C-alpha positions in Angstrom: 97.4 75.6 93.0 98.7 72.3 91.6 96.3 69.4 92.3 97.0 65.8 91.6 94.6 62.8 91.4 97.1 60.0 91.0 100.8 60.1 91.9 103.8 57.9 91.9 106.6 58.8 94.4 110.1 57.7 95.0 111.7 58.5 98.3 115.1 57.6 99.8 115.2 54.7 102.3 116.0 57.3 105.0 112.3 58.2 104.9 111.4 54.6 106.1 110.8 54.2 109.8 109.4 50.7 109.9 107.7 48.1 107.6 105.4 45.1 108.0 106.5 41.5 107.4 103.4 41.1 105.3 105.2 41.4 102.0 106.5 39.4 99.1 110.3 39.3 98.6 111.0 39.4 94.9 114.5 38.8 93.6 115.9 38.5 90.1 119.3 37.4 89.0 121.0 37.6 85.6 124.1 35.5 85.0 124.5 35.1 88.7 124.2 38.8 89.4 121.3 40.1 91.6 119.6 42.7 89.5 116.3 43.1 91.5 115.6 42.8 95.2 112.3 44.2 96.4 109.8 43.9 99.2 106.4 44.3 97.5 103.2 45.1 99.5 100.1 44.0 97.5 96.9 46.0 97.7 98.1 48.1 100.7 94.9 50.2 101.4 92.1 52.1 99.9 93.7 54.7 97.6 97.2 53.3 98.0 97.7 51.4 94.9 101.2 49.9 95.5 104.2 50.1 97.8 107.6 48.5 97.4 110.9 48.8 99.0 113.9 48.5 96.6 116.8 47.1 98.5 119.3 47.6 95.7 118.3 51.2 95.0 117.7 52.0 98.7 114.4 53.6 97.9 110.7 53.4 98.6 108.2 53.6 95.7 104.6 54.5 96.5 101.7 54.9 94.0 98.6 56.5 95.5 95.5 58.4 94.5 93.5 61.2 96.1 91.0 58.6 97.3 93.5 57.8 100.1 92.7 61.3 101.5 89.1 60.2 102.1 87.5 63.4 103.6 89.9 65.5 101.7 89.2 63.7 98.4 87.7 66.7 96.7 90.8 68.8 97.4 93.0 66.1 95.8 96.8 65.8 96.5 98.2 69.3 97.0 100.5 71.2 99.2 97.8 71.5 101.9 97.0 67.7 101.9 100.5 66.3 101.6 100.7 65.5 105.3 97.3 63.8 105.1 98.7 61.6 102.2 101.7 60.6 104.4 99.3 59.8 107.2 97.3 57.6 104.8 100.5 55.7 103.8 101.2 55.1 107.4 97.7 54.1 108.2 98.0 51.3 105.6 99.9 49.4 108.2 102.4 48.2 105.5 105.1 50.8 106.0 105.7 53.8 108.3 107.5 56.8 106.9 108.4 60.1 108.4 107.0 63.4 107.2 110.3 64.4 105.8 109.2 62.3 102.8 107.4 65.4 101.6 110.7 67.2 101.2 112.7 64.1 100.0 110.4 62.4 97.5 110.6 62.7 93.8 107.5 62.6 91.5 107.8 59.8 88.9 104.4 60.3 87.3 101.3 62.4 88.0 97.8 63.0 86.8 97.4 66.8 87.1 93.8 67.5 87.7 91.2 70.2 88.2 87.5 70.2 89.2 85.7 72.8 87.2 82.2 74.2 87.9 81.0 75.6 84.6 77.8 77.5 84.2 76.0 75.3 81.6 75.0 71.7 81.2 78.2 69.6 80.8 77.0 68.2 77.5 77.4 71.6 75.9 81.1 71.7 76.8 81.6 68.2 75.6 79.9 69.1 72.3 82.2 72.1 71.9 85.3 70.2 72.9 84.6 67.5 70.3 84.5 69.8 67.4 86.7 72.8 68.2 89.7 73.0 65.8 92.8 71.5 67.3 96.4 70.9 66.2 97.0 68.2 63.6 99.4 66.5 66.1 96.3 65.5 68.2 93.2 63.3 67.8 89.8 63.7 69.4 87.9 60.8 70.9 84.9 60.2 73.1 85.7 59.4 76.8 84.8 55.7 76.8 84.4 55.0 80.5 81.2 53.0 81.1 78.1 55.2 81.8 80.1 58.5 81.4 80.5 61.2 78.9 83.4 63.4 77.9 86.2 64.1 75.4 89.8 62.9 75.2 92.6 64.6 73.3 95.6 62.4 72.5 99.0 63.4 71.1 100.4 61.6 68.1 104.0 62.1 69.3 106.0 58.8 69.5 108.7 60.1 71.9 106.2 60.7 74.8 102.6 60.2 75.7 100.3 63.3 76.0 96.7 63.1 76.9 94.1 65.4 78.4 90.6 64.3 79.4 87.4 66.2 80.1 84.6 64.2 81.7 81.6 64.2 84.1 83.1 63.5 87.5 79.7 63.0 89.2 79.0 60.0 86.9 82.4 58.6 87.6 81.6 58.7 91.3 78.2 57.2 90.9 79.6 53.9 89.8 82.5 53.7 92.3 81.1 51.7 95.2 84.4 51.5 97.1 84.6 55.3 97.0 81.1 55.6 98.4 82.0 53.3 101.3 85.0 55.4 102.3 84.0 59.0 101.7 80.9 60.5 103.3 78.0 61.3 100.9 77.8 64.9 101.8 81.4 65.3 100.6 80.8 63.4 97.4 78.0 65.9 96.8 80.6 68.5 96.0 81.2 66.8 92.7 77.7 67.6 91.4 78.1 69.3 88.0 81.9 69.0 88.1 83.7 68.9 84.8 86.9 67.0 85.6 90.0 67.8 83.6 93.1 65.5 83.8 96.4 65.5 82.0 98.6 62.5 82.5 102.4 62.8 82.7 104.7 59.9 83.0 108.0 61.4 81.9 110.3 63.3 84.3 111.1 65.9 81.6 107.4 66.6 81.0 106.7 67.0 84.7 109.5 69.5 84.9 108.4 71.3 81.8 104.8 71.8 82.9 105.6 72.7 86.5 108.6 74.9 85.8 110.6 73.3 88.5 112.3 70.0 89.5 110.7 66.7 90.0 110.8 66.9 93.8 107.4 66.6 95.4 107.7 69.9 97.3 108.7 71.7 94.1 105.8 70.2 92.1 103.2 71.0 94.8 104.4 74.5 95.3 104.5 75.3 91.5 102.2 78.1 90.4 101.9 76.6 86.9 98.6 75.2 85.5 99.5 72.0 83.6 96.0 71.3 82.4 95.6 74.8 81.0 99.1 74.7 79.4 98.3 71.4 77.6 94.8 72.6 76.5 96.4 75.9 75.1 99.1 73.9 73.4 96.5 71.7 71.6 94.2 74.6 70.6 96.8 77.4 69.9 97.5 78.9 66.5 94.2 77.6 65.1 92.5 79.8 62.5 88.9 80.1 63.7 87.8 82.4 60.9 84.9 81.2 58.8 85.2 80.8 55.1 82.5 82.1 52.9 80.3 79.1 52.2 79.9 77.9 48.6 82.5 80.3 47.3 84.2 78.6 44.3 82.3 75.4 44.9 80.8 73.2 42.1 77.1 72.5 42.3 77.7 68.8 43.1 80.0 69.8 46.0 77.4 72.2 47.3 74.7 69.5 47.2 77.0 67.1 49.0 77.8 69.7 51.7 74.1 70.6 52.3 73.2 67.0 52.4 75.8 66.3 55.0 74.5 69.3 57.0 71.1 67.7 57.1 72.5 64.4 58.3 74.5 66.1 61.0 71.4 68.0 62.1 69.3 64.8 62.1 71.9 63.1 64.3 71.7 65.8 66.9 75.1 67.3 66.2 76.6 64.4 68.1 79.9 63.2 66.8 79.5 59.8 68.4 76.2 59.2 66.6 77.7 60.4 63.4 80.6 58.0 63.7 78.1 55.1 64.3 76.1 56.2 61.3 79.2 56.1 59.0 80.5 52.9 60.4 77.2 51.2 59.7 77.2 52.2 56.1 80.8 52.3 55.0 83.0 49.2 54.6 86.7 49.4 55.3 88.5 52.5 56.5 86.0 55.2 57.6 88.6 57.8 58.9 88.2 60.0 55.8 84.4 60.2 56.1 84.6 60.8 59.8 87.1 63.6 59.3 84.9 65.2 56.6 81.8 65.0 58.7 83.6 66.4 61.7 84.6 69.4 59.5 80.9 69.8 58.4 79.8 69.6 62.1 82.4 72.1 63.1 81.4 74.6 60.4 77.7 74.2 61.2 78.3 74.9 64.8 80.5 77.9 63.9 77.9 79.3 61.7 74.9 78.7 64.0 76.5 79.1 67.4 80.0 80.5 66.9 79.9 83.1 69.6 78.3 80.6 72.1 80.7 77.8 71.4 83.9 79.8 71.6 82.7 81.6 74.7 82.4 78.1 76.2 86.1 77.4 75.4 87.0 80.8 76.9 85.0 80.0 80.0 86.9 76.7 80.5 90.2 78.6 80.1 89.2 81.1 82.7 88.1 78.3 85.1 91.4 76.5 84.6 93.3 79.7 85.4 91.4 80.2 88.6 91.3 76.6 89.9 
C-alpha cells in the first residue's frame, strides 16, 4: 500500500465549498497584466502546512503532512485515511472542501514513506547502509537531523532531484513537542524501533514513473507499486559484491598502507562518521579522495568479517519494504 508522509495537492475550484475571510490577498502584475491573484491562508492548522486559492488558475493548493491525521498518524496518508485528511483540512477552519477532492485532486509532490520494524538494533542497518556498494550516480551521507541517526542517498542527476532517507523515527518523534501535544502517547509508542524510509518526489513525471499511474490522488493512493523499494533497488542494482583476493598483485608498501588503514577503521569503531572526522582533522584541503579510499577499506573489512550478516540485513530491508 502506498503511504505518504507529506503531500502537496492541487484540486479544481469546484472542490471548494466555502472559505474564511482570514487570508491574505496577494496579487502581482507585470506590464499592467495581472499574473498572480491568490488568497493565502498562513499556518492553517497542525499538520496543514499551507493552503491557497488561485483565482486565475481556478484551483486550490494544499500542502499537508500525516501529522494532520493525529490518531491515524502512524498509518500516514493512504487510501484508507484520505477522508480523514479531507476532514483535517475542513477542521482547519480556513477552507471547506467536499470529499470529491479525493477523486479530483492531483499530486504535485509527495514523500513516499514506510515504517519498517527490523529485527536488529537500528545502528546495524545504518552501518550496513553507509558502506554497501551503490551506483556511482549516488552519494552516501549521514542523516544530519539533530539527535538522530541514519543514512541519506542522493542522486547526482541535474535534471531531477532524487533522495532516499533511512532514519530512526522514534528519535525524530522524541524532539517533536508539537506532535506530542496532538497525538496520544500510546499511539506514538508504535514508533519504537521503527526504521523510517522516505523518498521525496517533486516532479510529476517521477510520481507517475514510480506509481505506474497518473498524478491523480486516487491513482497514486491505489497504486500497488513500492516507490521506496524501487528507488533503493535502483541505487543498489548491478553492483558486483564479489570479494577480490586481498594482496593479490599488490606491492609491499600498498599492503602496509591497506593494513594500517584497516587498523584505523577498527579503532574508530567501523563508523564512517568518525572516520570522516578523523580525516578532516588531519588533512588540509579536499578530503574526498581519502574519504572514498577509507570507505572502500571499511566496506571490504565488513565484507570479509561480516559479509553474510551485512548483506542479509540489506535483504531483510528489501523484504520489509515489499511487505509494508
